[in-house]
C-alpha positions in Angstrom: -4.9 19.9 37.7 -6.5 22.7 35.7 -4.8 23.2 32.3 -6.2 25.7 29.7 -5.0 25.0 26.2 -5.3 27.1 23.0 -6.4 26.2 19.4 -7.6 22.7 20.1 -9.2 20.5 17.4 -12.7 19.4 18.3 -12.9 16.7 15.7 -12.2 13.9 18.2 -14.7 15.3 20.6 -17.9 15.4 18.5 -19.5 12.2 17.2 -20.4 13.9 13.9 -16.6 14.1 13.3 -16.9 17.7 12.2 -13.6 19.6 11.7 -13.7 22.7 14.1 -11.3 24.3 16.5 -11.7 25.8 20.0 -9.9 29.0 20.8 -9.6 27.8 24.4 -10.0 24.3 25.9 -10.2 23.0 29.4 -11.0 19.5 30.8 -12.6 19.4 34.2 -12.3 16.4 36.5 -13.3 18.1 39.7 -16.0 20.7 40.6 -13.3 22.8 42.4 -11.4 23.1 39.1 -14.5 24.4 37.4 -15.0 27.0 40.2 -11.4 28.1 39.7 -11.7 28.3 35.9 -14.9 30.4 35.9 -13.2 33.0 38.1 -9.9 33.4 36.2 -9.9 37.0 35.1 -8.5 36.4 31.7 -11.4 34.0 30.8 -14.4 35.5 32.7 -15.7 37.4 29.6 -15.0 34.5 27.2 -18.1 32.7 25.9 -18.2 29.1 27.0 -19.5 25.9 25.5 -20.0 22.9 27.9 -19.1 19.6 26.3 -19.9 16.1 27.5 -19.6 13.3 25.0 -20.2 15.5 22.0 -22.9 13.1 20.9 -25.8 15.5 20.7 -24.0 18.4 19.0 -23.6 19.8 15.5 -20.7 22.3 15.2 -21.3 24.7 12.4 -18.0 26.5 12.7 -15.0 27.1 15.0 -15.7 28.0 18.6 -14.2 31.4 19.2 -14.7 31.1 23.0 -13.8 28.3 25.4 -14.9 24.7 25.3 -15.1 23.1 28.8 -15.2 19.3 28.6 -16.8 17.8 31.7 -14.9 14.7 32.8 -16.0 14.4 36.4 -16.0 10.6 37.2 -17.3 8.4 40.0 -20.3 6.2 40.7 -21.6 5.9 44.3 -24.5 4.0 45.9 -25.8 6.8 48.2 -28.5 4.9 50.1 -31.1 2.2 49.7 -34.4 1.1 51.3 -36.7 -1.8 50.9 -37.7 -0.8 47.4 -35.1 1.5 45.9 -31.4 2.3 45.3 -30.2 5.9 45.1 -27.1 6.0 42.8 -25.0 9.1 42.2 -22.7 9.5 39.2 -20.3 12.3 38.1 -21.3 14.4 35.0 -18.4 13.0 32.9 -19.3 9.3 33.4 -20.0 7.6 30.1 -23.8 7.0 29.9 -23.8 3.5 28.6 -21.1 2.4 31.0 -23.2 3.8 33.8 -26.2 1.8 32.6 -24.1 -1.3 32.4 -22.8 -0.7 35.9 -26.4 -0.5 37.2 -27.7 -3.5 35.2 -24.8 -5.7 36.5 -25.8 -4.9 40.1 -29.5 -5.3 39.6 -30.4 -1.6 39.9 -33.5 -1.5 37.7 -34.9 1.3 35.6 -32.2 2.3 33.1 -32.0 -0.9 31.0 -34.2 0.5 28.2 -31.7 3.4 27.9 -28.7 1.1 27.0 -26.2 2.2 24.3 -27.3 5.8 24.2 -24.2 7.8 23.5 -23.1 10.7 25.7 -22.5 11.4 29.4 -24.5 11.3 32.6 -24.4 15.1 33.0 -26.0 15.7 29.6 -28.8 13.2 30.2 -31.1 15.3 32.3 -30.5 18.4 30.2 -32.1 16.7 27.3 -34.3 14.3 29.3 -33.0 11.5 27.1 -35.3 8.6 26.4 -35.7 5.5 24.4 -38.1 2.5 24.1 -40.8 3.8 26.4 -38.5 5.2 29.2 -37.3 8.7 29.9 -34.8 10.0 32.4 -37.4 11.8 34.4 -39.0 8.5 35.4 -35.8 7.5 37.3 -34.4 10.9 38.2 -33.9 11.9 41.9 -31.8 15.1 41.8 -28.7 16.8 40.4 -26.0 19.1 41.4 -25.1 22.0 39.2 -22.6 24.9 39.5 -23.8 28.5 39.1 -21.6 30.1 36.4 -21.8 33.5 37.9 -21.4 32.8 41.7 -19.6 29.4 41.6 -22.0 28.0 44.1 -23.3 24.4 43.7 -27.0 24.0 43.9 -29.1 20.9 44.2 -32.1 20.7 41.8 -35.1 18.5 42.6 -37.2 16.6 40.0 -39.8 19.4 39.9 -37.2 22.2 39.6 -35.8 20.6 36.4 -39.1 21.1 34.7 -38.8 18.0 32.4 -40.6 17.7 29.1 -40.2 15.7 25.9 -36.4 16.2 25.3 -36.6 19.3 27.4 -35.6 20.6 30.8 -35.2 24.0 32.5 -31.6 24.0 31.5 -32.5 24.4 27.8 -34.8 27.3 28.5 -35.1 29.6 31.6 -31.7 28.5 33.0 -29.9 28.0 29.7 -26.1 28.8 30.1 -26.6 29.6 33.8 -25.6 26.3 35.4 -23.2 23.5 34.7 -24.3 20.0 35.9 -21.6 18.3 38.0 -23.4 15.1 39.2 -26.8 13.3 38.9 -28.6 11.0 41.4 -31.0 8.4 40.2 -33.7 6.5 42.1 -33.6 2.9 40.8 -35.8 -0.1 41.7 -35.1 -3.3 43.5 -38.1 -5.0 41.8 -38.0 -4.3 38.0 -41.0 -2.9 36.0 -40.3 -4.2 32.6 -41.0 -2.0 29.5 -41.1 -4.4 26.6 -44.0 -3.2 24.4 -42.3 -0.3 22.7 -40.6 -0.8 19.3 -39.2 -4.3 18.6 -38.2 -5.2 22.2 -40.8 -8.0 22.7 -40.0 -9.5 19.3 -36.2 -9.3 19.9 -36.6 -10.9 23.3 -38.5 -13.8 21.7 -35.7 -14.2 19.1 -33.2 -14.3 22.0 -35.2 -17.2 23.5 -36.2 -15.1 26.6 -39.5 -16.1 28.2 -41.6 -14.5 30.9 -39.8 -16.8 33.4 -36.3 -15.8 32.3 -37.1 -12.1 31.7 -34.5 -9.8 33.4 -33.2 -6.3 33.2 -30.1 -7.7 31.6 -32.2 -9.4 28.9 -34.1 -6.2 28.2 -30.7 -4.3 28.0 -29.3 -6.9 25.7 -32.4 -6.7 23.4 -32.2 -2.9 23.3 -28.5 -3.1 22.4 -29.2 -5.6 19.7 -31.9 -3.4 18.2 -29.8 -0.2 18.4 -26.8 -1.8 16.7 -29.0 -3.2 13.9 -30.5 0.2 13.2 -28.1 2.9 14.1 -24.6 3.6 12.7 -21.6 3.5 15.0 -20.1 7.0 15.2 -16.6 5.5 15.1 -17.4 4.3 11.5 -19.9 7.0 10.2 -20.1 10.4 11.9 -23.6 11.0 13.4 -25.3 12.2 16.5 -28.0 9.6 16.7 -31.6 10.8 16.3 -31.3 14.3 14.7 -35.0 15.2 15.1 -37.5 15.0 17.9 -40.7 12.9 17.3 -43.4 15.5 16.7 -46.5 15.6 18.9 -49.7 16.6 17.0 -53.4 17.0 17.9 -55.3 13.7 17.8 -57.7 15.3 15.3 -54.9 16.1 12.9 -53.5 12.6 13.3 -56.8 11.0 12.5 -57.2 13.2 9.4 -53.7 12.2 8.2 -54.5 8.5 8.7 -57.3 8.8 6.2 -54.6 9.4 3.5 -51.8 7.3 5.1 -53.5 4.4 6.9 -50.1 2.9 7.9 -48.9 6.1 9.7 -47.9 5.0 13.2 -48.8 7.1 16.3 -48.6 6.8 20.0 -51.3 8.6 22.1 -49.9 10.7 24.9 -51.5 9.9 28.3 -53.9 12.6 29.7 -53.7 14.7 26.5 -55.5 14.9 23.1 -52.1 14.6 21.3 -50.4 11.8 19.5 -46.6 11.3 19.0 -45.7 10.4 15.4 -42.3 8.9 14.6 -40.2 11.5 12.7 -38.2 8.7 11.1 -41.4 7.4 9.4 -42.3 10.9 8.1 -38.8 11.5 6.7 -38.7 8.1 5.1 -42.1 8.7 3.4 -40.6 11.9 2.0 -38.0 9.8 0.2 -34.9 10.9 2.2 -33.8 7.5 3.5 -30.4 6.7 2.1 -30.1 10.2 0.4 -26.6 11.6 0.1 -25.2 14.9 -1.2 -21.4 15.1 -1.0 -20.5 13.7 2.4 -23.7 14.7 4.1 -26.5 12.2 4.1 -29.5 10.4 5.6 -28.7 7.0 7.0 -29.7 4.1 4.8 -31.3 2.1 7.7 -32.7 4.8 9.9 -34.1 8.0 8.3 -34.0 9.8 11.6 -30.2 9.8 11.6 -28.2 12.4 9.6 -24.7 11.3 8.9 -21.2 12.6 7.9 -19.5 10.2 5.5 -16.2 11.9 6.0 -15.6 15.5 5.2 -19.0 17.1 5.4 -19.1 20.5 7.2 -21.6 21.4 9.9 -23.2 23.9 7.5 -23.7 21.1 5.0 -25.3 18.8 7.5 -27.5 21.7 8.7 -28.6 22.6 5.1 -29.7 19.0 4.6 -31.6 19.1 7.9 -33.4 22.2 6.7 -34.4 20.5 3.4 -35.7 17.5 5.3 -37.8 19.7 7.6 -39.2 21.6 4.6 -40.3 18.5 2.8 -42.0 17.0 5.8 -43.8 20.2 6.4 -45.0 20.4 2.8 -46.1 16.7 2.6 -47.7 16.2 6.0 -48.2 19.7 7.5 -46.1 18.7 10.5 -43.1 20.6 11.8 -40.1 18.5 13.0 -37.5 20.1 15.2 -33.9 19.2 15.9 -33.1 17.1 18.9 -29.4 17.9 18.3 -27.9 21.1 19.8 -26.6 23.5 17.1 -23.5 25.6 17.8 
């Protein structure tokens, strides 16, 4: 049942734990409720912020418009053939719980994306990825509601225009559609991705061999790594990786390696560009463990900015700008936020 509230605190709904209020608030559990809400005369002209898990968001002040929290649930095996499963999930389904659902049933392809915070609906917007896998590799299609007409449209893989932490919904179609469900094409025979990061090493520590390797083992390894490196938002406010890993020309990377021989880099297939870990760059600039007031850079992972309690969104953003400036001065590389600013 649709229920619009006024002056609602957003602190419980953003993983940074930032104090901010929404002038209006509505929680959506069915696409029909969303269609109704968008056509209520008193709210048509009100600016709207779509919220999933609040795990990729930095609030820099109160939201004077309406916050719409997408809480559409449900997971369904749509169809299968000899090689694949097609699984559809509501936009409000918790991402990690969805991954665990698939791992438990032997639906392969999402295991490297275990323990990423957020919701299913937000995943394709950002083309989330981790440990060598991105959403676009397992994406089939999504359904999204047109904000103006209320019509629900199906978007194919090509129509989403995926890029590194990018999609059409962050650019040409920004603020025009609201994702209501996503369908994934998952494998019956796994293709294991264990060479990225410390997965192979962690699997060995767990006693997993080539003979006992499974998607559950890979998922368990990823969970172990993430918990060892990343702070729990329930304990320290954060939004995970704050910055994207920059992609630079191979020539620039090779020149930088002359001065910093230990600089890691990952060549991008079919291009002359190299992806450089932003966390390494930030750490080399001396930011790891830095704190000013309640805003800081995490002590174990320099890519993560944190709120130790009462930091404002402006204070977190000011720190982010200082980090960007220092990386640019030291390495001549621009790093850009992965987190959405509002």
